[in-house]
C-alpha positions in Angstrom: 86.4 62.4 -59.5 86.4 64.4 -56.7 88.0 67.7 -56.2 90.4 68.1 -53.0 90.3 71.5 -51.3 92.8 70.3 -49.6 96.2 72.3 -49.5 94.9 74.8 -47.8 98.7 75.0 -45.9 99.7 77.0 -49.1 96.4 79.2 -49.1 95.1 81.2 -51.9 97.0 84.4 -53.8 94.7 87.3 -53.8 97.0 90.6 -53.6 100.0 92.3 -55.5 103.0 90.9 -55.3 104.6 93.8 -53.0 104.0 93.7 -49.2 101.8 96.4 -47.7 102.6 99.3 -45.8 100.5 97.9 -42.9 102.0 94.7 -43.5 105.5 95.6 -42.7 104.3 97.6 -39.5 102.5 94.9 -38.4 105.8 92.6 -38.9 107.7 95.5 -37.0 106.1 96.2 -34.2 105.1 92.1 -33.5 108.9 91.0 -33.9 110.4 94.0 -31.5 108.6 92.8 -29.0 109.6 89.1 -29.3 112.1 89.5 -26.3 109.6 90.3 -23.7 106.3 89.2 -25.2 106.0 85.1 -25.8 104.7 84.3 -29.2 102.9 81.0 -30.5 102.1 79.9 -34.0 98.7 78.3 -34.7 99.7 76.2 -37.8 96.8 74.9 -39.8 97.4 74.0 -43.4 94.2 75.1 -43.8 94.9 79.1 -43.1 98.5 79.6 -43.1 101.8 78.8 -44.8 105.0 77.8 -42.4 108.1 79.3 -44.6 108.1 82.6 -42.4 107.7 81.0 -39.0 110.9 79.1 -40.1 112.7 82.4 -40.3 111.1 83.9 -37.5 112.1 80.0 -35.5 115.6 80.0 -36.6 116.4 82.8 -33.7 117.6 79.9 -31.4 120.6 78.9 -33.9 121.8 82.7 -34.8 124.3 84.7 -32.9 123.2 87.1 -31.0 122.9 90.8 -32.1 120.8 89.3 -35.3 117.2 89.7 -34.8 114.3 88.0 -36.2 113.1 91.4 -37.7 116.3 91.2 -40.0 115.6 87.7 -40.8 111.9 88.4 -41.9 112.5 91.2 -43.9 115.1 89.8 -45.8 113.5 86.2 -46.4 110.6 88.7 -47.6 112.6 90.6 -49.6 114.6 87.3 -51.1 111.2 86.1 -52.4 110.1 89.8 -54.1 113.1 90.2 -55.6 112.7 87.1 -57.8 111.8 87.5 -61.4 110.7 83.6 -62.1 110.8 80.3 -60.1 110.0 77.3 -61.6 109.6 73.8 -59.5 109.5 70.1 -59.8 106.4 69.1 -57.4 105.0 65.5 -57.2 101.5 65.0 -56.2 99.7 61.9 -55.6 96.6 62.1 -58.4 96.2 61.4 -62.2 97.5 62.8 -65.2 95.0 63.4 -66.9 92.8 64.6 -64.0 91.6 68.1 -62.9 95.2 69.8 -61.1 92.8 70.4 -57.9 92.1 66.3 -58.0 94.5 64.6 -55.4 93.8 61.2 -53.5 95.9 59.5 -50.9 95.7 55.9 -53.0 97.2 57.2 -56.2 100.5 57.2 -57.3 103.3 60.2 -57.5 102.9 62.9 -61.0 104.9 64.9 -61.8 104.3 68.6 -61.9 106.2 70.9 -63.9 105.3 74.0 -62.7 106.8 77.8 -63.7 105.7 81.5 -63.3 107.5 85.1 -64.4 105.9 88.3 -62.8 106.1 91.6 -64.1 105.1 94.4 -62.1 101.8 93.1 -61.0 101.1 90.5 -64.1 101.7 87.2 -63.2 102.1 84.5 -66.0 102.6 81.1 -65.9 102.4 76.9 -66.6 102.1 73.9 -65.0 101.9 70.7 -66.8 101.1 67.3 -65.5 102.2 65.2 -68.5 98.3 64.9 -70.2 97.0 68.0 -68.9 98.4 71.2 -69.3 97.5 75.1 -68.2 98.8 78.8 -68.7 97.7 81.9 -68.1 98.2 85.2 -67.0 96.1 88.2 -65.4 93.9 88.7 -68.8 93.0 84.7 -70.0 93.7 81.2 -68.9 94.0 78.4 -70.3 93.4 74.4 -69.5 93.8 71.7 -72.1 94.3 68.3 -73.1 96.8 67.3 -76.1 95.8 63.9 -76.2 92.4 64.8 -77.1 92.9 68.0 -78.9 90.6 69.3 -76.2 91.0 72.6 -74.3 89.3 75.4 -72.3 89.6 79.0 -71.5 88.5 82.0 -69.3 88.5 85.8 -69.7 90.7 86.7 -66.9 93.1 85.0 -64.1 91.4 81.6 -62.9 95.0 80.3 -61.7 92.8 79.4 -58.7 90.4 77.6 -60.1 92.1 75.3 -62.4 94.8 74.5 -59.7 93.0 75.1 -56.4 95.1 75.9 -53.6 98.1 74.2 -55.3 98.3 77.7 -56.8 100.4 79.4 -53.9 103.4 77.9 -55.6 103.6 80.2 -58.3 103.8 82.7 -55.9 106.0 81.9 -53.1 106.7 85.1 -52.1 102.8 84.8 -50.9 103.4 82.4 -48.4 105.5 84.3 -46.1 103.1 87.2 -46.4 100.3 85.1 -45.5 101.8 83.6 -42.7 103.2 87.1 -41.4 99.6 88.6 -41.2 98.3 84.9 -39.7 101.0 85.0 -36.6 100.3 88.1 -35.6 97.3 87.0 -34.1 97.8 83.0 -33.8 97.7 81.0 -30.0 99.5 78.0 -31.0 102.4 75.8 -32.1 103.7 72.5 -32.8 106.7 72.1 -34.3 110.7 71.9 -34.3 113.1 73.1 -36.3 116.9 72.3 -36.6 120.0 73.4 -38.7 121.6 70.9 -41.0 124.1 71.2 -43.3 123.8 75.4 -43.9 119.7 74.9 -44.2 117.1 74.8 -41.7 114.6 72.1 -41.1 111.1 72.6 -40.3 108.3 70.3 -39.3 104.9 71.3 -38.8 102.6 69.3 -36.9 98.7 69.9 -37.3 95.4 68.4 -36.6 92.5 67.9 -38.7 89.9 71.1 -39.0 86.2 70.7 -39.7 83.2 69.4 -38.5 83.2 65.7 -37.8 80.1 64.3 -36.4 79.8 62.7 -39.9 83.1 61.4 -40.8 83.1 61.0 -44.4 85.7 64.2 -45.0 88.2 63.1 -41.7 91.8 61.9 -43.5 90.3 62.8 -46.9 92.4 66.6 -47.7 95.4 67.3 -45.9 93.4 70.2 -43.9 90.7 67.8 -42.6 93.6 65.1 -41.4 96.3 65.2 -38.9 99.5 65.9 -41.0 102.9 66.8 -40.7 104.9 69.7 -43.1 108.4 69.2 -43.5 110.4 72.2 -45.1 114.2 72.4 -46.2 115.4 76.3 -45.7 118.9 77.4 -47.3 119.7 79.5 -43.8 122.1 81.7 -46.3 119.8 82.8 -49.1 116.8 82.2 -47.0 115.1 79.9 -50.1 112.9 77.0 -49.9 114.5 74.1 -51.3 112.1 71.6 -51.2 109.0 70.4 -48.7 107.0 67.7 -48.3 103.3 67.2 -46.9 102.2 63.5 -45.3 99.0 62.6 -43.6 98.4 60.7 -40.6 95.7 58.3 -40.6 95.9 55.7 -37.5 99.9 55.0 -37.1 100.1 55.1 -41.1 101.8 58.4 -42.7 101.3 58.8 -46.2 103.1 61.8 -48.4 100.8 63.3 -50.9 102.8 66.6 -51.6 106.5 66.8 -52.6 108.5 69.5 -54.3 111.6 68.4 -55.0 113.2 71.3 -57.1 112.7 74.8 -56.7 114.8 77.7 -59.2 114.4 81.6 -58.7 116.1 83.5 -61.4 115.1 85.7 -64.3 111.6 86.0 -66.0 110.8 83.2 -68.2 110.2 82.8 -72.0 107.2 80.6 -73.5 105.0 80.3 -70.5 101.2 80.7 -72.7 103.0 78.6 -75.6 99.4 76.8 -77.4 99.8 73.6 -79.0 98.4 74.1 -82.9 96.5 71.1 -83.2 94.0 71.9 -79.8 90.5 73.5 -80.3 89.5 75.8 -77.2 85.7 75.7 -76.0 85.1 79.6 -73.9 83.9 78.8 -71.2 83.7 81.0 -67.5 84.2 79.6 -63.7 81.3 82.6 -62.8 78.1 81.8 -65.1 76.8 78.5 -64.2 73.4 80.0 -62.3 73.3 76.1 -60.7 70.0 73.8 -60.1 67.3 76.1 -58.0 65.6 73.5 -55.9 65.3 73.7 -52.3 68.1 71.2 -51.0 70.8 69.7 -52.0 69.6 66.2 -52.2 66.7 67.2 -54.9 69.7 69.0 -56.7 71.5 66.0 -56.9 68.6 63.7 -57.9 67.7 66.6 -61.1 71.5 66.3 -61.9 71.9 62.6 -61.7 69.1 61.4 -63.6 70.4 64.0 -66.5 72.6 61.7 -67.1 70.8 58.7 -68.4 69.5 60.9 -71.6 72.1 63.4 -71.3 70.0 66.4 -70.7 72.1 69.2 -71.5 69.3 72.0 -69.9 70.4 70.8 -66.9 73.7 69.9 -67.0 75.4 72.8 -68.5 73.6 74.6 -65.9 75.0 72.8 -63.1 78.5 71.4 -64.3 81.5 73.1 -66.1 82.3 71.8 -69.6 85.7 70.7 -68.1 83.8 68.5 -65.7 81.3 67.4 -68.3 83.4 66.1 -70.9 86.0 64.8 -68.4 82.7 62.3 -67.3 81.1 62.3 -70.5 82.4 58.5 -71.8 82.1 56.8 -68.4 78.6 58.1 -67.3 76.6 59.0 -70.5 73.5 56.5 -69.8 73.3 55.5 -66.5 70.8 55.5 -64.6 69.8 56.5 -60.9 69.2 53.8 -59.1 69.2 55.4 -55.5 69.5 58.7 -54.1 69.6 59.3 -50.4 69.8 62.2 -47.9 72.6 65.0 -48.0 74.8 66.0 -45.3 77.9 67.9 -44.2 81.3 66.9 -43.5 85.1 68.4 -43.2 85.8 72.2 -43.2 84.4 73.3 -46.7 80.9 74.6 -47.6 79.6 71.6 -49.2 76.9 69.4 -49.3 77.3 65.5 -50.2 74.6 63.4 -51.3 74.7 59.7 -51.1 74.1 57.5 -54.6 74.3 54.8 -56.8 74.1 54.6 -60.4 74.0 51.8 -63.1 76.3 52.2 -65.8 75.7 51.4 -68.7 78.3 48.6 -69.1 76.2 47.1 -66.3 78.3 47.9 -63.6 77.7 50.2 -60.3 78.9 53.3 -59.2 78.3 54.4 -55.7 79.2 57.1 -54.3 79.0 61.0 -52.7 78.0 63.7 -54.5 79.5 67.3 -53.9 77.6 70.4 -54.4 78.0 73.6 -53.1 75.3 77.0 -53.4 76.0 79.6 -56.0 75.8 83.3 -55.2 72.4 83.4 -56.8 71.5 80.5 -54.9 71.7 77.7 -56.8 73.4 73.8 -56.9 76.6 73.4 -58.7 78.3 70.0 -59.0 82.0 70.1 -57.6 82.9 66.5 -57.2 82.0 63.3 -56.6 82.1 61.7 -60.0 
């Protein structure tokens, strides 16, 4: 199992649900000068979204006298005034895996996502079949009903649970983040057309990150050459559908597909919990990590702890959710080899090669992914 931090085009929601005065001033000052200063857009999946770029670029398709400022303001207001959103998103993953897991070699799994906002409160729910999560500003839940097990955490942890897919629950953030970014951007590689009342935007990006070791190249969207395709209603400015494809050589593989989006009134029962599931309280910020010098030392300590299932080591280096997921396959595994750590891609993650002999006698070779905590310890974030 390995976490992907890869749908970063969609960005991370970090602000309230209204555009700030400063942002609106930036929109006005930037777009008022559009006719006299050529503005280009650097579209990187790990930094910006592209809905608003489509809105600004449709100037070439609009009648004279309609300004970019009017179009962007209308687009932003359309999203801001929508109280609820429902969507169907297909992702290459596994039905029971954590929501952050994406793999180009997996089949598509249908996700049903819904959110309702009221003032500064967002209530949400995501169901991918064998795993479900829901939450609001006060508490977050994540559960596997088949095993009658779940996890709860105080506070809003949709980013921790969903990764960068969390932005899909607040589509107005896509526009707001893109506007902020486009003010200082310098490059663009896009095409936009109008067909049957829709705006079709295609964005092409190159991989970002450090690839002296190519391990993470083409393993995620941000770290791959990719195409993002958007269909936007020219009248309502609503995003109707979208897809993301990763390019590897001459092969293009679609990894994410939004097939349906409904904007409307607040939705009920998003926080409904199954009665037969036992929830374990956990904290996303409590793990101190392994206090050793290097990632290689931390990997060795963690992987050796699997054989005896040493809770004193496991509990400080891996969260309860992941611990439960790997227990059936890795409890009793014997470490046969651990290599030197390396860095690859655009994340602050160290990777350590390893070989485990599993209880059934087979061998597992992979790269353990570790990150530093704020306190300097090492925690395991993937590679199992």
